[in-house]
Every structure is written in C-alpha cells, then in structure tokens.
DSSP file (Angstrom, degrees, kcal/mol; ACC not computed):
  #  RESIDUE AA STRUCTURE BP1 BP2  ACC     N-H-->O    O-->H-N    N-H-->O    O-->H-N    TCO  KAPPA ALPHA  PHI   PSI    X-CA   Y-CA   Z-CA
    1    1 A M     >        0   0    0      0, 0.0     4,-2.1     0, 0.0     5,-0.2   0.000 360.0 360.0 360.0 -38.0    0.0    0.0    0.0
    2    2 A A  H  >  +     0   0    0      1,-0.2     4,-2.2     2,-0.2     5,-0.2   0.880 360.0  52.8 -63.8 -37.0    2.9    2.4    0.8
    3    3 A L  H  > S+     0   0    0      1,-0.2     4,-2.5     2,-0.2    -1,-0.2   0.900 107.8  50.6 -65.3 -40.5    4.3    1.7   -2.7
    4    4 A A  H  > S+     0   0    0      2,-0.2     4,-2.4     1,-0.2    -2,-0.2   0.895 110.3  49.6 -64.5 -40.8    0.9    2.6   -4.3
    5    5 A E  H  X S+     0   0    0     -4,-2.1     4,-2.2     2,-0.2    -1,-0.2   0.901 111.5  49.3 -64.7 -40.6    0.8    5.9   -2.4
    6    6 A F  H  X S+     0   0    0     -4,-2.2     4,-1.9     2,-0.2    -2,-0.2   0.924 111.4  48.6 -63.5 -45.3    4.3    6.7   -3.4
    7    7 A E  H  X S+     0   0    0     -4,-2.5     4,-2.3     1,-0.2    -2,-0.2   0.898 110.6  52.1 -62.1 -41.2    3.6    6.0   -7.1
    8    8 A R  H  X S+     0   0    0     -4,-2.4     4,-2.4     1,-0.2    -1,-0.2   0.896 108.4  50.1 -62.1 -41.0    0.4    8.1   -6.9
    9    9 A S  H  X S+     0   0    0     -4,-2.2     4,-2.1     2,-0.2    -1,-0.2   0.872 109.7  51.0 -68.8 -34.9    2.3   11.0   -5.5
   10   10 A I  H  X S+     0   0    0     -4,-1.9     4,-2.2     2,-0.2    -2,-0.2   0.916 111.0  48.5 -66.0 -42.8    4.9   10.8   -8.2
   11   11 A I  H  X S+     0   0    0     -4,-2.3     4,-2.6     1,-0.2    -2,-0.2   0.920 110.7  51.5 -61.3 -44.5    2.2   10.7  -10.9
   12   12 A Q  H  X S+     0   0    0     -4,-2.4     4,-2.4     1,-0.2    -1,-0.2   0.897 108.9  50.2 -61.8 -41.2    0.5   13.8   -9.2
   13   13 A E  H  X S+     0   0    0     -4,-2.1     4,-2.3     2,-0.2    -1,-0.2   0.914 111.1  49.2 -63.9 -42.8    3.8   15.7   -9.3
   14   14 A R  H  X S+     0   0    0     -4,-2.2     4,-2.4     2,-0.2    -2,-0.2   0.919 111.5  48.8 -63.3 -43.6    4.3   14.9  -13.0
   15   15 A V  H  X S+     0   0    0     -4,-2.6     4,-2.3     1,-0.2    -2,-0.2   0.936 112.5  47.5 -62.2 -46.6    0.8   16.0  -13.9
   16   16 A N  H  X S+     0   0    0     -4,-2.4     4,-2.3     1,-0.2    -1,-0.2   0.879 111.3  51.2 -63.2 -38.2    1.1   19.3  -12.0
   17   17 A A  H  X S+     0   0    0     -4,-2.3     4,-2.2     2,-0.2    -1,-0.2   0.901 110.1  50.2 -65.1 -40.5    4.5   19.9  -13.6
   18   18 A G  H  X S+     0   0    0     -4,-2.4     4,-2.3     2,-0.2    -2,-0.2   0.891 110.1  49.6 -63.4 -41.7    3.0   19.4  -17.0
   19   19 A L  H  X S+     0   0    0     -4,-2.3     4,-2.4     2,-0.2    -2,-0.2   0.907 111.3  49.1 -66.3 -41.4    0.1   21.7  -16.3
   20   20 A R  H  X S+     0   0    0     -4,-2.3     4,-2.2     2,-0.2    -2,-0.2   0.908 111.5  49.5 -63.6 -40.6    2.5   24.4  -15.1
   21   21 A A  H  X S+     0   0    0     -4,-2.2     4,-1.6     2,-0.2    -2,-0.2   0.908 110.7  50.3 -65.1 -41.2    4.7   24.0  -18.2
   22   22 A A  H  X>S+     0   0    0     -4,-2.3     5,-2.4     1,-0.2     4,-0.5   0.920 111.1  48.4 -63.6 -43.6    1.6   24.2  -20.4
   23   23 A K  H ><5S+     0   0    0     -4,-2.4     3,-1.0     1,-0.2    -1,-0.2   0.886 107.8  55.2 -63.4 -38.0    0.5   27.4  -18.7
   24   24 A A  H 3<5S+     0   0    0     -4,-2.2    -1,-0.2     1,-0.3    -2,-0.2   0.845 106.6  51.2 -63.1 -33.4    4.0   28.9  -19.1
   25   25 A R  H 3<5S-     0   0    0     -4,-1.6    -1,-0.3    -5,-0.1    -2,-0.2   0.566 122.0-109.9 -79.1  -9.0    3.7   28.2  -22.8
   26   26 A G  T <<5 +     0   0    0     -3,-1.0     2,-0.3    -4,-0.5    -3,-0.2   0.657  59.6 161.5  90.5  16.7    0.4   30.1  -22.9
   27   27 A V      < -     0   0    0     -5,-2.4     2,-0.6    -6,-0.2    -1,-0.3  -0.538  36.3-134.1 -72.2 132.7   -1.8   27.0  -23.5
   28   28 A T        -     0   0    0     -2,-0.3     2,-0.2     2,-0.0    -1,-0.1  -0.793  23.0-154.7 -88.2 121.4   -5.5   27.6  -22.7
   29   29 A L        +     0   0    0     -2,-0.6     2,-0.1     2,-0.0   -10,-0.0  -0.634  47.7  27.6 -95.2 153.6   -6.8   24.7  -20.7
   30   30 A G  S    S-     0   0    0     -2,-0.2     2,-0.2     2,-0.0    -2,-0.0  -0.330  97.5 -28.8  96.0-175.6  -10.5   23.6  -20.5
   31   31 A R        -     0   0    0     -2,-0.1    -2,-0.0     1,-0.1     3,-0.0  -0.461  64.6-108.2 -79.3 145.5  -13.4   23.9  -22.8
   32   32 A K        -     0   0    0     -2,-0.2     2,-0.2     1,-0.1    -1,-0.1  -0.478  38.2-107.3 -70.5 141.0  -13.8   26.7  -25.3
   33   33 A P        +     0   0    0      0, 0.0    -1,-0.1     0, 0.0     0, 0.0  -0.503  38.7 177.0 -68.0 136.4  -16.5   29.2  -24.4
   34   34 A T    >   +     0   0    0     -2,-0.2     3,-1.2     2,-0.1     4,-0.3   0.453  54.3  91.9-120.9  -3.7  -19.5   28.9  -26.7
   35   35 A L  G >  S+     0   0    0      1,-0.3     3,-1.9     2,-0.2     4,-0.3   0.824  75.0  70.5 -66.1 -29.2  -22.0   31.4  -25.4
   36   36 A G  G >  S+     0   0    0      1,-0.3     3,-1.1     2,-0.2     4,-0.4   0.763  84.9  69.5 -59.1 -24.9  -20.8   34.1  -27.7
   37   37 A E  G <  S+     0   0    0     -3,-1.2     4,-0.3     1,-0.2    -1,-0.3   0.782 101.3  46.2 -61.7 -26.9  -22.3   32.2  -30.7
   38   38 A H  G <> S+     0   0    0     -3,-1.9     4,-2.5    -4,-0.3    -1,-0.2   0.434  82.7  99.0 -97.1  -0.5  -25.8   33.0  -29.4
   39   39 A Q  H <> S+     0   0    0     -3,-1.1     4,-2.2    -4,-0.3    -1,-0.2   0.887  84.2  45.8 -59.3 -44.4  -25.2   36.8  -28.7
   40   40 A Q  H  > S+     0   0    0     -4,-0.4     4,-2.3    -3,-0.2    -1,-0.2   0.900 113.2  50.0 -66.4 -40.0  -26.8   38.1  -31.9
   41   41 A A  H  > S+     0   0    0     -4,-0.3     4,-2.5     2,-0.2    -2,-0.2   0.895 110.3  50.7 -65.2 -39.2  -29.8   35.8  -31.5
   42   42 A V  H  X S+     0   0    0     -4,-2.5     4,-2.7     2,-0.2     5,-0.2   0.927 110.0  49.6 -64.2 -44.5  -30.3   36.9  -27.9
   43   43 A A  H  X S+     0   0    0     -4,-2.2     4,-2.3    -5,-0.2    -2,-0.2   0.905 111.7  49.6 -60.5 -41.4  -30.2   40.6  -29.0
   44   44 A R  H  X S+     0   0    0     -4,-2.3     4,-1.2     2,-0.2    -1,-0.2   0.924 113.0  45.7 -62.7 -45.9  -32.7   39.9  -31.7
   45   45 A L  H  <>S+     0   0    0     -4,-2.5     5,-2.2     2,-0.2    -2,-0.2   0.854 111.0  52.8 -69.3 -33.9  -35.1   38.1  -29.4
   46   46 A M  H ><5S+     0   0    0     -4,-2.7     3,-1.8     1,-0.2    -1,-0.2   0.914 107.2  52.4 -65.1 -41.3  -34.7   40.8  -26.7
   47   47 A A  H 3<5S+     0   0    0     -4,-2.3    -1,-0.2     1,-0.3    -2,-0.2   0.799 104.0  58.2 -64.0 -26.8  -35.6   43.4  -29.3
   48   48 A G  T 3<5S-     0   0    0     -4,-1.2    -1,-0.3    -5,-0.1    -2,-0.2   0.456 123.1-107.4 -80.7  -1.0  -38.7   41.4  -30.1
   49   49 A G  T < 5 +     0   0    0     -3,-1.8    -3,-0.2     1,-0.3     2,-0.2   0.630  66.6 150.8  88.3  14.7  -39.7   41.7  -26.4
   50   50 A K      < -     0   0    0     -5,-2.2    -1,-0.3     1,-0.1     2,-0.1  -0.520  38.2-130.2 -81.3 148.3  -39.0   38.1  -25.3
   51   51 A G     >  -     0   0    0     -2,-0.2     4,-2.4     1,-0.1     5,-0.2  -0.283  30.6 -94.4 -87.4 177.4  -38.1   37.4  -21.7
   52   52 A I  H  > S+     0   0    0      1,-0.2     4,-2.7     2,-0.2     5,-0.2   0.917 123.4  48.9 -62.8 -45.6  -35.1   35.3  -20.4
   53   53 A R  H  > S+     0   0    0      1,-0.2     4,-2.3     2,-0.2    -1,-0.2   0.893 112.2  48.4 -63.4 -40.1  -37.1   32.1  -20.1
   54   54 A A  H  > S+     0   0    0      2,-0.2     4,-2.5     1,-0.2    -1,-0.2   0.897 111.9  49.7 -66.1 -40.1  -38.5   32.4  -23.6
   55   55 A I  H  X S+     0   0    0     -4,-2.4     4,-2.4     2,-0.2    -2,-0.2   0.935 111.6  48.9 -63.0 -46.0  -35.1   33.2  -25.0
   56   56 A A  H  X>S+     0   0    0     -4,-2.7     5,-2.5     1,-0.2     4,-0.7   0.907 112.6  47.8 -60.3 -42.8  -33.6   30.1  -23.2
   57   57 A R  H ><5S+     0   0    0     -4,-2.3     3,-0.6     3,-0.2    -1,-0.2   0.922 113.1  47.4 -66.2 -43.6  -36.4   27.9  -24.5
   58   58 A E  H 3<5S+     0   0    0     -4,-2.5    -1,-0.2     1,-0.2    -2,-0.2   0.867 119.0  39.0 -68.9 -35.6  -36.1   29.1  -28.1
   59   59 A L  H 3<5S-     0   0    0     -4,-2.4    -1,-0.2    -5,-0.2    -2,-0.2   0.412 108.1-121.4 -95.2   2.8  -32.3   28.7  -28.2
   60   60 A C  T <<5 +     0   0    0     -4,-0.7    -3,-0.2    -3,-0.6    -4,-0.1   0.932  66.3 137.6  57.9  48.4  -32.3   25.5  -26.2
   61   61 A L      < -     0   0    0     -5,-2.5    -1,-0.2    -6,-0.2    -2,-0.1  -0.850  62.0 -97.1-118.6 155.5  -30.1   27.0  -23.5
   62   62 A P     >  -     0   0    0      0, 0.0     4,-2.2     0, 0.0     3,-0.2  -0.420  36.8-117.4 -64.5 151.9  -30.2   26.8  -19.7
   63   63 A V  H  > S+     0   0    0      1,-0.2     4,-2.4     2,-0.2     5,-0.2   0.875 114.8  55.9 -60.6 -37.8  -31.9   29.8  -18.2
   64   64 A S  H  > S+     0   0    0      2,-0.2     4,-1.9     1,-0.2    -1,-0.2   0.891 108.1  47.7 -64.3 -38.7  -28.7   30.8  -16.4
   65   65 A S  H  > S+     0   0    0      2,-0.2     4,-2.1    -3,-0.2    -1,-0.2   0.908 111.4  50.1 -67.2 -41.6  -26.8   31.0  -19.7
   66   66 A A  H  X S+     0   0    0     -4,-2.2     4,-2.4     1,-0.2    -2,-0.2   0.888 109.0  52.7 -63.1 -38.4  -29.6   33.0  -21.3
   67   67 A A  H  X S+     0   0    0     -4,-2.4     4,-2.6     2,-0.2    -1,-0.2   0.894 107.7  51.2 -64.9 -39.9  -29.5   35.4  -18.3
   68   68 A K  H  X S+     0   0    0     -4,-1.9     4,-2.4     1,-0.2    -2,-0.2   0.919 112.0  46.8 -61.4 -43.2  -25.8   35.9  -18.8
   69   69 A L  H  X S+     0   0    0     -4,-2.1     4,-2.3     2,-0.2    -2,-0.2   0.885 112.0  49.9 -67.7 -38.3  -26.2   36.6  -22.4
   70   70 A V  H  X S+     0   0    0     -4,-2.4     4,-2.2     2,-0.2    -2,-0.2   0.920 111.2  49.3 -65.1 -44.2  -29.1   39.0  -21.7
   71   71 A R  H  X S+     0   0    0     -4,-2.6     4,-2.0     1,-0.2    -2,-0.2   0.915 112.2  48.1 -60.8 -44.5  -27.0   40.8  -19.1
   72   72 A A  H  X S+     0   0    0     -4,-2.4     4,-2.2     1,-0.2    -1,-0.2   0.879 110.3  51.9 -64.3 -38.6  -24.1   41.1  -21.5
   73   73 A A  H  X S+     0   0    0     -4,-2.3     4,-2.1     2,-0.2    -1,-0.2   0.874 109.3  50.1 -66.4 -37.8  -26.4   42.4  -24.3
   74   74 A K  H  X S+     0   0    0     -4,-2.2     4,-1.4     2,-0.2    -1,-0.2   0.884 110.0  50.3 -67.1 -38.5  -27.7   45.1  -21.9
   75   75 A E  H  X S+     0   0    0     -4,-2.0     4,-1.1     2,-0.2    -2,-0.2   0.902 110.9  49.2 -66.8 -40.1  -24.2   46.2  -21.0
   76   76 A I  H >< S+     0   0    0     -4,-2.2     3,-0.6     1,-0.2    -2,-0.2   0.909 108.5  53.6 -63.6 -41.5  -23.3   46.4  -24.6
   77   77 A A  H 3< S+     0   0    0     -4,-2.1    -1,-0.2     1,-0.2    -2,-0.2   0.809 103.9  57.0 -64.9 -29.6  -26.4   48.5  -25.4
   78   78 A L  H 3<        0   0    0     -4,-1.4    -1,-0.2     1,-0.2    -2,-0.2   0.802 360.0 360.0 -72.2 -28.2  -25.4   50.9  -22.6
   79   79 A W    <<        0   0    0     -4,-1.1    -1,-0.2    -3,-0.6    -2,-0.2   0.463 360.0 360.0 -84.8 360.0  -22.0   51.7  -24.2
C-alpha cells in the first residue's frame, strides 16, 4: 500500500509539472466558451420583447446561460 501511495504522489507531481509547463507556454486549458455564438440571436429576441425564459427555451439554453447573455447584451447596449 505504501508503494501505491508513493507511485500516486509521483504521478501527481508529474501532472502538476506538466500543467505548469503548459500554462507557461500560454496554452489555454479547458473547454472553449460557446455562449458568444448566441449573442446576436439573444439581442434579436430581446428586441422582439421576449423574456429570459422564452429566449432560453427558443435557443435550447439553460436559463442561467440565457440570463448571462441578456445581461451582456444590456451592458453592450449601454455603451
């Protein structure tokens, strides 16, 4: 069991070193953001008078994601 713990700690150190090296090279980790694809559609639906839930339903998005997009569209409209 001690050998397995030792091996696990070595693996963990290697993984962390690899992640640090990737970040140092400027590699972006994780999933690409995809909400921006819906920004124009959200603005169009907002202009049509639809609410957040209706927008979410029409674009097949979670309500929280639709709310983020609506908030962003309102901020853009203010500038």
